[in-house]
C-alpha positions in Angstrom: -0.2 0.0 -0.4 1.6 3.8 -1.1 2.7 5.0 2.1 2.4 9.3 1.6 3.9 9.9 5.0 7.4 7.7 4.6 7.3 9.5 0.8 7.7 12.8 2.4 10.2 11.7 5.5 12.0 10.6 1.8 11.7 13.4 -0.1 13.4 15.9 3.1 15.9 13.5 3.4 16.9 13.9 0.2 16.7 18.0 0.5 19.1 17.6 3.1 21.3 15.1 1.6 21.8 16.9 -1.6 23.8 19.9 0.1 27.3 19.1 1.5 26.2 19.1 5.5 24.2 17.0 7.2 23.3 18.1 10.8 22.3 14.9 13.4 19.6 16.2 16.0 20.2 15.6 19.5 18.6 12.4 20.0 20.5 10.7 16.8 24.0 12.2 18.2 22.9 10.2 22.1 21.9 7.0 19.8 25.4 7.1 17.6 27.4 7.4 20.8 25.3 4.4 22.7 26.2 2.5 19.9 29.6 3.4 19.8 30.2 2.5 23.6 29.0 -0.7 23.3 31.6 -1.1 21.0 34.8 -0.3 23.9 33.1 -2.5 26.2 33.5 -6.6 25.7 36.5 -8.1 24.6 37.8 -8.1 22.1 38.3 -4.3 22.3 41.0 -4.0 19.4 40.2 -1.6 16.5 42.2 -3.8 14.0 40.5 -6.9 15.3 38.1 -8.8 12.1 35.9 -9.6 15.1 35.6 -6.4 16.5 35.0 -4.5 13.0 32.7 -7.4 12.5 30.8 -6.7 15.4 31.2 -2.4 14.0 29.5 -3.3 11.3 26.3 -5.3 12.9 26.3 -2.2 14.9 26.3 0.3 11.8 22.6 -1.0 11.4 21.5 0.9 14.7 22.5 3.8 13.3 20.0 6.6 13.2 18.2 6.6 9.8 18.7 9.5 9.1 22.5 9.1 9.3 22.4 5.6 7.0 20.8 7.2 4.2 22.9 10.3 4.1 26.0 8.1 4.3 24.0 5.1 1.4 23.1 8.0 -1.2 26.3 9.6 -0.9 27.8 5.9 -1.9 25.4 5.6 -4.7 26.5 9.4 -5.8 29.0 12.0 -4.5 27.8 14.9 -6.1 29.1 18.1 -7.2 31.4 19.2 -4.2 32.6 15.0 -3.9 32.4 15.3 0.0 30.1 15.2 2.6 30.2 16.6 6.1 28.3 14.9 9.1 27.9 17.9 12.3 27.6 16.5 15.8 29.0 12.9 15.6 29.9 11.5 19.8 33.9 12.3 20.0 34.3 11.7 23.9 35.6 15.2 24.2 35.6 15.1 28.2 37.8 11.9 27.9 40.1 12.8 25.4 43.7 12.3 26.4 46.2 14.4 25.4 46.9 15.1 21.6 49.3 12.9 20.3 52.7 14.1 19.3 54.5 11.4 17.8 55.0 10.4 14.2 53.1 7.6 13.4 50.7 7.4 15.6 47.5 5.0 15.8 44.2 4.2 17.4 44.9 0.8 18.6 42.3 0.3 20.7 38.2 1.0 20.9 37.0 4.3 21.9 33.8 6.3 21.1 35.5 8.0 17.7 37.1 4.9 16.0 34.2 3.1 16.5 32.0 5.9 15.2 34.7 5.9 11.9 34.3 2.4 11.8 30.7 2.2 11.9 30.1 4.9 8.9 32.7 3.0 6.9 31.0 0.1 6.8 28.3 2.1 5.9 30.1 2.7 2.6 31.9 0.1 1.8 34.6 -1.8 4.0 37.5 -0.3 6.4 40.9 -1.0 5.2 44.6 0.0 5.7 47.9 -0.4 4.4 50.5 -2.0 6.0 53.2 0.2 4.6 51.3 3.1 6.1 50.8 3.7 10.0 51.4 0.2 10.4 48.6 -0.9 8.5 46.1 0.6 11.7 42.7 0.8 10.4 42.0 4.2 12.8 45.2 7.1 12.2 46.0 9.9 14.2 46.6 13.0 11.8 48.1 15.1 14.3 51.1 18.1 13.7 54.4 16.4 15.3 57.3 18.5 17.0 60.2 19.0 13.6 58.1 18.0 11.6 56.0 21.4 10.8 57.5 21.6 7.3 56.7 17.7 6.3 54.2 17.8 3.3 51.9 14.9 5.3 49.7 14.3 8.2 52.2 15.1 10.5 53.1 18.7 8.8 51.8 21.8 9.7 52.3 23.7 6.4 50.1 24.0 3.3 48.9 20.3 2.8 48.7 20.6 -1.2 45.9 19.1 -3.3 46.2 14.9 -3.6 44.2 11.9 -3.5 45.5 9.5 -0.6 47.2 6.7 -1.9 46.9 7.4 -5.7 50.2 5.7 -6.7 48.4 2.6 -5.7 46.4 -0.6 -7.3 43.9 -0.1 -4.9 43.3 3.4 -3.4 41.1 4.0 -1.1 37.3 5.1 -2.7 36.4 7.0 0.9 38.7 9.0 2.9 36.9 9.6 6.5 38.0 12.5 8.5 36.9 12.7 12.4 38.2 15.7 14.3 38.6 15.6 18.1 40.0 18.8 18.7 40.3 21.6 16.3 43.6 23.9 16.2 44.2 26.4 18.8 43.7 29.4 16.4 40.4 27.7 14.7 42.1 28.5 10.9 43.2 25.3 9.9 41.0 24.0 7.4 40.3 21.0 4.9 40.2 22.0 1.4 38.3 19.7 -1.4 38.5 19.7 -5.3 36.3 17.6 -7.2 36.5 16.9 -10.9 32.4 17.5 -11.7 33.3 21.6 -10.9 37.2 21.0 -12.3 36.9 19.6 -15.4 34.1 22.9 -17.1 37.0 25.2 -16.4 39.8 23.3 -18.5 40.2 23.4 -21.8 39.4 20.7 -24.4 43.0 19.8 -25.4 44.3 19.6 -21.2 41.4 17.6 -20.4 42.6 15.0 -23.4 46.3 15.4 -22.2 44.6 15.0 -18.5 43.8 11.0 -20.3 47.1 10.7 -21.9 49.5 7.8 -20.0 52.1 11.5 -19.5 52.2 11.2 -15.6 54.5 9.5 -13.7 53.0 9.2 -9.6 54.8 8.0 -6.5 54.1 7.3 -3.6 53.6 9.7 -0.5 56.1 10.7 2.3 54.1 8.1 4.9 55.1 5.0 3.2 58.6 5.9 3.5 61.1 5.1 0.6 59.9 3.0 -2.4 62.5 3.8 -5.5 60.6 0.9 -7.6 59.6 2.7 -11.2 56.4 3.2 -12.1 54.9 2.7 -15.5 53.4 6.4 -16.7 49.8 6.3 -16.4 47.0 9.1 -17.4 45.7 11.4 -14.7 41.9 11.2 -15.4 40.4 7.1 -16.4 36.5 5.9 -16.6 34.4 7.8 -18.3 35.1 10.8 -20.5 31.9 12.8 -18.7 32.9 11.9 -14.8 35.7 10.2 -14.7 38.1 9.0 -11.7 41.2 11.0 -11.2 45.0 9.9 -9.6 46.9 12.3 -8.5 49.6 14.4 -5.9 50.4 17.7 -6.0 54.3 17.0 -4.7 54.0 13.0 -6.3 53.0 13.8 -9.8 55.0 14.0 -12.5 54.4 15.2 -15.9 56.8 13.6 -18.4 55.8 15.7 -21.6 55.9 19.7 -21.8 51.9 19.0 -22.7 51.2 17.1 -19.7 53.9 20.0 -17.5 50.8 22.2 -18.7 47.7 20.3 -18.3 48.4 19.9 -15.1 49.2 23.2 -14.1 45.4 24.1 -15.4 44.3 21.4 -13.3 45.9 23.0 -10.2 44.7 26.7 -11.2 41.4 25.0 -12.0 41.7 22.9 -8.4 42.3 26.4 -6.6 39.4 28.4 -8.4 36.5 25.8 -7.1 37.9 24.5 -3.9 35.8 24.2 -0.6 37.4 25.5 2.8 35.8 23.2 5.9 37.2 24.3 9.6 36.1 21.5 11.6 35.4 21.5 14.8 34.6 18.2 17.1 31.8 16.1 15.9 32.1 16.9 12.1 33.0 13.8 10.2 33.9 14.6 6.5 33.6 11.8 4.3 35.4 12.2 0.8 34.7 10.2 -2.7 39.0 9.8 -3.6 38.1 8.6 -6.4 36.7 12.1 -8.0 37.6 14.8 -5.2 41.8 15.4 -4.4 41.8 17.2 -0.9 44.3 19.3 1.5 44.5 21.5 4.0 45.7 25.0 5.3 48.4 25.8 7.5 48.1 26.5 10.7 50.6 27.0 14.2 50.6 23.7 17.0 51.3 24.6 20.1 52.4 21.1 21.1 50.6 21.8 24.4 48.7 18.3 24.6 45.2 20.1 23.1 46.9 20.6 19.2 44.6 19.2 16.4 43.7 15.9 16.3 41.7 14.6 13.3 41.3 10.9 13.3 41.3 9.3 9.5 39.6 5.9 8.4 40.1 4.2 4.3 36.8 2.6 2.9 36.6 0.8 0.0 33.1 -0.4 -1.8 34.5 -3.7 -2.9 37.1 -4.8 -0.9 37.3 -8.2 -3.0 38.8 -6.6 -5.8 42.1 -6.3 -3.5 41.8 -9.8 -2.0 45.4 -10.9 -3.7 46.7 -7.8 -2.3 45.3 -8.8 1.7 46.5 -12.0 3.9 43.8 -14.4 5.4 41.5 -11.9 3.7 41.8 -8.9 6.2 41.3 -5.6 5.8 45.5 -4.4 5.4 47.1 -4.5 2.2 50.1 -5.6 2.1 51.5 -4.9 -1.1 
């Protein structure tokens, strides 16, 4: 039987999700908090334990309907901005320890924030990590590290240029999830995103065609350590001409021909033109469609006083099966 009330709720939800921001109401935030805390109780309570991930996946089925619908629709179509911001998620601010300040810090023990990240990742597909990066931890800390201010990676605090996560890898993540636990002291750090769907209309036809040509090489990011293997030339854009995917990193992608250099420079200027900047506050989660959206961060000044900016990161892959030959024991860590 036709349910007009249900249809109206569906239309209302769609109106919200068509934007780039979703705000949970207080009751929904409380429910997410309850579910996340159940993952912090009975063992196993280690984030990287496959049994814990299974529990998180089960719990994700009970997330508030508005949150589940937002994530599901974003998975189907990430829209013109290629990013979704969800406000009002619990991170257990009162119980947070000091912001980590060591390189390669990760979250091994179950926490409210780790539970939130993993449940949402399960709504997008499956969480995944890379063994060469932060020891293959599923939930990673993105924090400033003393002495690494100029490092072009998650440990730095200077401008972080546009990139896809792990663009060099055969199995790059489909989604990047960034959950803010603490903002920077001065509230100036901004996540920058630029989606191909807004960038490409600004590029001349010749530049677009060049970006589809195998005239670029992308190396691993600094967070993967040294990797001197030769890599074959690849196109920057691939897939459907009217809605392609992208693999690039400003500091790691090299153009091999003069026309590729010119096209890459034009692409960078177009990204700056359309860029969206989001200043994350505690409880804000950004989901980035890594296939069509590059991201970076504005500069900020850390104080190294235990209260610096603290973001936790998780990757998700929509089809985990396609990386099976890279994951020992059918786990969640891509080992090569």
